[in-house]
C-alpha positions in Angstrom: -131.5 126.3 -133.9 -134.3 127.1 -131.3 -134.0 129.7 -128.7 -134.2 127.0 -126.0 -131.2 125.2 -127.5 -129.2 128.4 -127.7 -129.9 129.2 -124.0 -129.0 125.6 -123.1 -125.6 125.8 -124.9 -124.9 129.2 -123.4 -125.5 127.7 -119.9 -123.2 124.9 -120.6 -120.5 127.2 -121.8 -120.9 129.3 -118.7 -120.6 126.2 -116.5 -117.4 125.1 -118.3 -115.9 128.5 -118.0 -116.7 128.6 -114.3 -115.3 125.2 -113.7 -112.1 126.1 -115.5 -111.8 129.2 -113.3 -112.4 127.2 -110.1 -109.7 124.7 -111.2 -107.3 127.5 -111.9 -107.9 128.9 -108.4 -107.6 125.5 -106.7 -104.5 124.5 -108.7 -102.0 125.3 -105.9 -104.1 123.3 -103.4 -104.3 120.4 -105.8 -100.5 120.4 -106.3 -99.9 120.6 -102.5 -102.3 117.8 -101.9 -100.6 115.6 -104.5 -97.2 116.4 -103.1 -98.3 115.7 -99.6 -99.7 112.3 -100.6 -96.4 111.4 -102.3 -94.4 112.5 -99.3 -96.7 110.5 -97.0 -96.3 107.4 -99.3 -92.5 107.7 -99.3 -92.5 108.0 -95.5 -94.7 105.0 -95.1 -92.6 103.0 -97.5 -89.4 104.0 -95.6 -91.0 102.9 -92.3 -92.0 99.5 -93.8 -88.4 99.0 -95.1 -86.8 99.9 -91.8 -85.9 96.7 -89.8 -87.8 96.2 -86.6 -84.7 96.5 -84.4 -84.0 100.0 -86.0 -87.4 101.5 -85.6 -87.1 102.5 -82.0 -83.8 104.4 -82.5 -85.4 106.0 -85.6 -88.4 107.1 -83.6 -86.1 108.5 -80.9 -84.1 110.5 -83.4 -87.2 111.9 -85.0 -88.6 112.9 -81.6 -85.4 114.6 -80.6 -85.3 116.5 -83.9 -88.8 117.6 -83.4 -88.1 118.9 -79.9 -85.0 120.8 -81.2 -87.1 122.4 -84.0 -89.8 123.4 -81.5 -87.4 125.1 -79.2 -85.7 127.1 -81.9 -86.9 130.6 -82.6 -89.4 130.4 -85.5 -88.6 126.7 -85.7 -92.2 125.5 -86.3 -92.8 128.2 -88.9 -89.7 127.3 -90.8 -90.4 123.6 -90.6 -93.9 124.1 -91.9 -92.7 126.3 -94.7 -90.1 123.7 -95.7 -92.8 121.0 -95.6 -95.1 123.0 -97.8 -92.2 123.7 -100.2 -91.3 120.0 -100.4 -95.0 119.1 -101.0 -95.3 121.7 -103.7 -92.1 120.6 -105.4 -93.1 116.9 -105.4 -96.6 117.8 -106.6 -95.2 120.0 -109.4 -92.7 117.3 -110.5 -95.5 114.7 -110.6 -97.8 116.9 -112.6 -95.0 117.7 -115.1 -94.0 114.1 -115.6 -97.5 113.0 -116.2 -96.8 109.6 -114.8 -98.0 109.4 -111.3 -96.5 106.6 -109.1 -98.8 104.6 -106.9 -99.0 106.6 -103.6 -99.2 103.6 -101.3 -98.3 100.1 -102.4 -100.9 97.5 -101.3 -100.6 93.9 -100.2 -100.2 92.7 -103.8 -97.1 95.0 -104.3 -95.5 93.8 -101.1 -96.0 90.2 -102.3 -94.4 91.1 -105.6 -91.4 92.5 -103.8 -91.0 89.4 -101.7 -91.4 87.1 -104.8 -88.7 89.2 -106.5 -86.4 88.9 -103.5 -86.9 85.1 -103.4 -86.1 84.8 -107.1 -82.8 86.6 -106.5 -81.8 84.5 -103.6 -80.2 81.6 -105.6 -78.0 84.1 -107.5 -76.7 85.9 -104.4 -76.6 83.2 -101.7 -73.1 81.9 -100.7 -73.0 78.9 -98.4 -69.7 80.1 -96.7 -71.0 83.6 -96.1 -69.8 84.6 -92.6 -72.3 87.4 -92.2 -74.7 86.8 -89.2 -77.5 88.5 -91.2 -76.8 88.1 -94.9 -78.5 90.4 -97.3 -80.0 87.5 -99.2 -81.1 84.3 -97.4 -83.7 81.6 -98.1 -85.7 82.7 -95.0 -85.0 86.4 -95.4 -87.3 89.3 -96.2 -87.0 91.9 -99.0 -86.4 94.8 -96.6 -82.8 93.6 -96.2 -82.0 94.2 -99.9 -84.4 96.7 -101.4 -83.6 100.2 -100.2 -86.0 102.2 -102.4 -88.7 101.3 -105.0 -91.7 102.7 -106.7 -94.8 101.2 -108.5 -96.8 102.6 -111.4 -100.2 101.1 -112.3 -99.4 98.1 -110.0 -96.1 97.3 -111.7 -92.6 97.9 -110.4 -91.2 101.1 -112.1 -88.0 101.6 -110.2 -85.9 99.7 -107.7 -82.7 100.4 -105.7 -81.1 97.1 -104.5 -78.1 96.3 -102.4 -76.2 93.1 -103.2 -73.4 91.2 -101.4 -69.8 92.4 -101.8 -68.7 89.0 -103.0 -70.9 89.1 -106.1 -68.8 89.2 -109.2 -70.3 92.5 -110.6 -67.2 93.0 -112.8 -68.2 90.1 -115.1 -70.6 91.0 -117.8 -72.2 87.6 -117.8 -73.1 87.7 -114.1 -74.5 91.1 -114.4 -76.6 90.2 -117.4 -78.2 87.2 -115.6 -79.4 89.6 -112.8 -80.6 92.1 -115.3 -82.6 89.5 -117.3 -84.2 88.2 -114.1 -85.2 91.6 -112.9 -86.7 92.5 -116.2 -88.6 89.2 -116.4 -90.0 89.5 -112.8 -90.8 93.2 -113.1 -92.9 92.9 -116.2 -92.1 92.0 -119.8 -92.9 94.3 -122.7 -91.0 97.2 -121.2 -87.4 98.5 -121.4 -85.3 98.9 -118.2 -82.1 100.8 -117.5 -79.6 99.4 -115.0 -76.9 101.3 -113.1 -74.3 99.3 -111.3 -72.4 101.1 -108.5 -69.6 98.7 -107.8 -68.1 100.9 -105.1 -71.2 100.7 -102.8 -72.6 97.4 -104.1 -75.8 99.0 -105.3 -77.9 98.3 -108.4 -80.6 100.7 -109.6 -83.3 99.7 -112.1 -85.7 102.1 -113.8 -88.4 101.7 -116.4 -87.7 103.7 -119.5 -90.3 105.5 -121.6 -90.5 104.4 -125.2 -88.5 106.4 -127.8 -90.6 108.5 -130.2 -91.3 106.6 -133.5 -93.2 109.5 -135.2 -90.2 111.5 -136.3 -89.7 111.4 -140.1 -87.0 112.7 -142.4 -86.8 116.5 -142.2 -84.2 119.3 -142.3 -82.4 119.0 -138.9 -80.9 122.0 -137.2 -77.2 121.1 -137.3 -73.8 122.8 -137.8 -71.4 121.9 -140.6 -69.8 118.5 -139.8 -72.8 117.2 -137.8 -75.1 114.4 -138.8 -78.2 113.2 -136.9 -78.2 109.5 -136.5 -81.4 109.4 -134.5 -82.9 110.3 -131.2 -82.4 109.0 -127.7 -83.3 109.5 -124.0 -83.3 113.0 -122.5 -81.0 112.1 -119.6 -78.4 110.5 -121.9 -77.4 113.7 -123.9 -77.3 117.4 -122.9 -78.8 118.8 -126.1 -82.3 119.0 -127.6 -83.4 119.7 -131.2 -86.8 121.0 -132.4 -88.3 118.4 -134.7 -91.8 117.7 -136.1 -93.4 114.6 -134.5 -96.4 112.9 -136.0 -99.5 113.5 -133.9 -98.0 116.4 -132.0 -98.8 120.1 -132.6 -95.8 122.3 -133.3 -92.1 121.3 -133.0 -91.0 119.2 -130.1 -87.7 119.3 -128.4 -86.1 115.9 -128.6 -82.6 114.8 -127.6 -80.6 113.7 -130.8 -77.6 111.4 -131.3 -75.3 113.6 -133.3 -72.3 112.2 -135.1 -69.6 114.7 -135.7 -67.1 114.5 -138.5 -64.4 116.7 -139.8 -60.6 117.2 -139.6 -60.6 117.0 -135.7 -63.1 114.2 -135.4 -61.9 111.0 -133.6 -64.6 108.9 -135.3 -64.8 110.0 -139.0 -66.3 106.7 -140.2 -69.4 104.8 -139.3 -70.4 101.1 -139.1 -74.0 100.1 -139.0 -75.0 96.5 -138.1 -78.5 95.0 -137.9 -80.8 92.2 -138.6 -82.9 92.0 -141.8 -85.6 94.6 -141.8 -84.1 96.5 -138.9 -83.5 99.7 -140.9 -79.8 99.8 -141.9 -80.7 101.0 -145.4 -83.1 103.6 -143.8 -80.2 105.0 -141.8 -78.0 105.2 -144.9 -80.7 107.1 -146.7 -81.1 109.5 -143.8 -77.3 110.1 -143.7 -77.3 110.6 -147.5 -80.1 113.2 -147.4 -78.2 115.2 -144.7 -74.7 114.8 -146.4 -75.8 115.9 -149.8 -76.8 119.3 -148.4 -73.1 120.2 -147.8 -71.1 117.6 -149.7 -71.0 115.0 -152.4 -72.3 111.4 -152.0 -71.3 108.2 -153.7 -73.4 105.0 -153.0 -72.3 101.4 -153.5 -75.3 99.2 -153.1 -74.0 95.6 -152.6 -77.5 94.3 -152.1 -78.7 95.6 -155.4 -82.3 95.9 -154.2 -82.8 99.4 -155.5 -83.0 100.9 -152.0 -81.2 104.1 -153.2 -82.8 104.6 -156.6 -84.4 107.8 -155.4 -80.9 109.4 -155.3 -80.0 108.6 -158.9 -79.2 111.6 -161.1 -79.5 114.1 -158.3 -77.4 117.1 -157.6 -74.5 116.2 -155.3 -74.9 112.4 -155.9 -71.9 111.2 -157.9 -73.4 107.8 -158.6 -75.1 104.7 -157.4 -73.4 101.4 -158.2 -74.8 98.0 -157.6 -72.8 95.7 -159.9 -69.4 94.4 -159.1 -67.5 96.1 -162.0 -69.2 99.4 -161.3 -68.5 99.1 -157.6 -64.8 98.3 -158.2 -64.4 101.2 -160.7 -66.1 103.7 -158.2 -64.0 102.5 -155.3 -60.8 102.8 -157.4 -61.8 106.4 -158.2 -62.4 107.1 -154.5 -58.9 105.9 -153.7 -57.4 108.2 -156.3 -59.6 111.1 -155.2 -58.6 110.5 -151.5 -54.9 110.6 -152.5 -55.5 113.8 -154.6 -57.3 115.5 -151.8 -54.7 114.5 -149.3 -51.8 115.8 -151.5 -53.6 119.1 -152.3 -54.5 119.8 -148.7 -50.9 119.0 -147.6 -49.4 121.4 -150.2 -51.9 124.1 -149.2 -50.9 123.8 -145.6 -47.2 124.0 -146.5 -47.8 127.3 -148.3 -50.0 128.7 -145.5 -53.1 128.7 -147.7 -56.6 127.3 -147.4 -57.4 124.2 -149.3 -59.4 124.6 -152.5 -63.2 124.4 -152.3 -63.3 121.0 -154.1 -61.1 119.6 -151.3 -62.9 121.2 -148.4 -66.3 120.0 -149.7 -66.8 116.6 -147.9 -67.1 113.4 -149.9 -69.4 110.7 -148.5 -69.0 107.0 -149.5 -72.0 104.9 -148.5 -71.5 101.2 -148.8 -74.4 98.9 -148.2 -73.8 95.1 -147.8 -70.1 95.0 -148.8 -69.9 91.3 -147.8 -72.0 90.4 -150.8 -69.6 92.2 -153.2 -66.6 90.5 -151.5 -68.2 87.1 -152.0 -68.8 87.9 -155.7 -65.2 89.2 -156.1 -63.7 86.0 -154.6 -65.9 83.8 -156.8 -64.7 85.7 -160.0 -61.1 86.1 -158.9 -61.2 89.9 -158.8 -60.0 92.4 -156.2 -61.9 92.5 -153.0 -63.9 95.8 -152.8 -63.2 96.0 -149.1 -59.4 96.2 -149.8 -60.1 99.3 -151.8 -61.6 100.9 -148.7 -58.3 100.9 -146.8 -57.1 104.2 -148.3 -60.3 106.2 -147.6 -60.7 104.7 -144.2 -57.1 105.4 -143.2 -56.7 108.8 -144.7 -60.3 109.9 -145.0 -60.3 112.3 -142.0 -57.5 114.4 -143.4 -58.9 114.2 -146.9 -62.5 115.0 -146.0 -63.7 111.6 -147.1 -66.2 109.9 -144.8 -67.1 106.2 -145.1 -70.4 104.7 -143.9 -70.7 100.9 -144.1 -73.9 99.0 -143.4 -74.0 95.2 -143.0 -76.2 92.5 -141.6 -75.1 90.2 -138.8 -75.2 87.2 -141.2 -72.3 88.9 -143.1 -70.4 90.1 -140.1 -67.7 87.5 -140.5 -66.9 88.7 -144.0 -66.1 92.3 -142.9 -62.5 93.2 -143.6 -60.0 94.2 -141.0 -59.8 97.8 -142.3 -63.5 98.3 -141.8 -63.5 96.9 -138.3 -60.4 98.9 -137.3 -61.2 102.4 -138.6 -65.0 102.6 -137.9 -65.1 104.0 -134.4 -68.7 105.2 -134.6 -71.0 102.2 -134.4 -74.7 101.5 -134.6 -76.7 98.3 -134.0 -80.3 98.1 -135.2 -82.9 95.5 -134.4 -83.6 93.0 -131.6 -79.9 91.9 -131.4 -78.8 89.8 -128.5 -76.6 91.4 -125.8 -73.6 89.4 -127.0 -74.1 90.8 -130.5 -74.4 94.3 -129.2 -71.3 93.9 -127.0 -69.3 92.5 -130.0 -70.1 95.4 -132.3 -70.2 98.4 -129.9 -67.4 97.2 -127.6 -69.6 97.9 -124.5 -72.7 96.4 -123.1 -75.9 98.5 -123.2 -77.5 99.5 -119.9 -80.8 98.4 -121.3 -82.0 95.2 -123.0 -83.3 94.9 -126.5 -86.7 96.5 -127.0 -89.6 94.1 -127.1 -91.0 94.0 -130.7 -88.5 96.6 -131.7 -89.8 98.9 -134.5 -87.7 99.5 -137.6 -84.8 101.9 -136.9 -84.6 101.0 -133.2 -81.3 100.0 -131.7 -78.2 101.3 -130.0 -75.3 103.7 -130.9 -71.9 104.4 -129.6 -69.6 107.1 -130.8 -66.0 106.3 -130.1 -65.4 105.6 -126.4 -68.6 107.3 -125.4 -71.6 105.6 -123.6 -74.0 103.2 -125.3 -77.1 105.1 -126.2 -80.6 104.0 -127.1 -81.4 105.0 -130.7 -84.4 105.6 -132.8 -83.6 106.4 -136.5 -86.0 108.9 -138.2 -88.4 107.2 -140.6 -86.7 107.6 -144.0 -88.3 105.1 -146.4 -87.8 104.8 -150.1 -90.2 107.2 -151.7 -90.9 104.7 -154.4 -91.9 102.0 -151.9 -95.7 102.0 -151.9 -95.9 99.9 -148.8 -94.5 102.8 -146.7 -96.6 105.5 -145.3 -97.6 108.3 -147.6 -96.5 111.1 -145.2 -93.1 109.6 -144.6 -92.6 109.1 -148.4 -93.6 112.7 -149.1 -91.2 113.9 -146.5 -88.3 112.0 -148.1 -89.3 113.2 -151.6 -89.3 116.8 -150.4 -85.7 116.5 -149.2 -84.3 115.0 -152.5 -82.0 117.4 -154.4 -83.0 118.6 -157.9 -82.2 116.3 -160.8 -79.2 116.8 -163.0 -78.4 116.0 -166.6 -76.7 112.7 -167.3 -72.9 113.0 -167.2 -72.4 110.2 -169.7 -69.7 108.7 -167.5 -69.6 104.9 -167.3 -67.9 103.2 -164.4 -66.3 105.8 -162.2 -68.3 108.9 -161.1 -67.5 112.3 -162.5 -66.0 114.9 -160.2 
């Protein structure tokens, strides 16, 4: 390289270093300027929302407050300090979020708000409304109903709306109509969260950031009796977990959805429902890889598609059955094993002793597509496999047996009463309708289905807890060549070592 080129590169490096130093010095001023702009935008938006008849009293109150502050000792200094602190806080929050809201909505944004207001009028107008100035009217303005809002990149990102007291906000159908209309008018292709405050007749809508899809199978930091089902929003749970995310440097703290099992768990069994290709088998593989670290796993594959062949002849895996005779023999063994564990644990407690290690070691029964096996059993006049699940479902918590059932919506009607009664932890995967989610989880989600939902995307509810958004970690079959090489390698690295064949036909060896 020539001497001239070297000097030129050295000059560029010096300029970059100087620019970085200047930015570091001016960073506080930049933060204060950003915060001041946001405060000014909020003040302007508040002034626009204030009805004309209330602007004069508001100005008088502001002027009186200013006079009082001016007359107080050190009043102007304290007011200026508070203003600078608020500007710095808002500027810091904006820089940390990385998603700056539009500082001052323009004419196009005001027109969008008015159009949204007019679209809501038919849903909230009541002809016999006695109010002299109803919140929603055909000749009304949006300032009557919208108390707070924000735009991002020209699109509505949050909204606080007041609705009439006579609106039937206790009916899920009425609320769903309003939520669908707000999502459609605010912009498709995004997910929204809705909070209904029935006491004050307020509805808040906020755009949600997409859940991370680059998390693959890996050893999760959990305690005994904890299983990671997936990951959710940061404001939904009060726990984070360091995980490796594709495309990110170093571990990232992500909020998990943790399913807790054990003798004191109120939801020891799990039901997974989804549409074809939504990732129900992926979730079962993820659970199996975590369960085999501290317990034993038995898989009954009713679909028979070989989704769990990677677990065959592995340490801690008792067996993988896909035929009806093998499934019946394995489930009969699980019934006997549950009864044995229950009796052994009861005798140990009577004598004031700890249960043996083989009883304290959890046993996981993973059943994929049981409706297919039930259909085959009825056709051949044999015992319904779901009837054999009654004992482990009813007594599994005390015996240390945990049942995970995965089924598609097309086979939901064939699920037995025992499965629906004893599975208090529920997961729904795929772009299911709100009615389907409500039927499975027993509660409506605060968000609608994700547009073009990726595999493993859905909702989870543990017992009587809230409905959470869920993204299952990518856990493909390592023998599936259509899956990504990195994800397949991650699953292969978690597989237990192989074991010698046990020579047991039918029921698994214990």
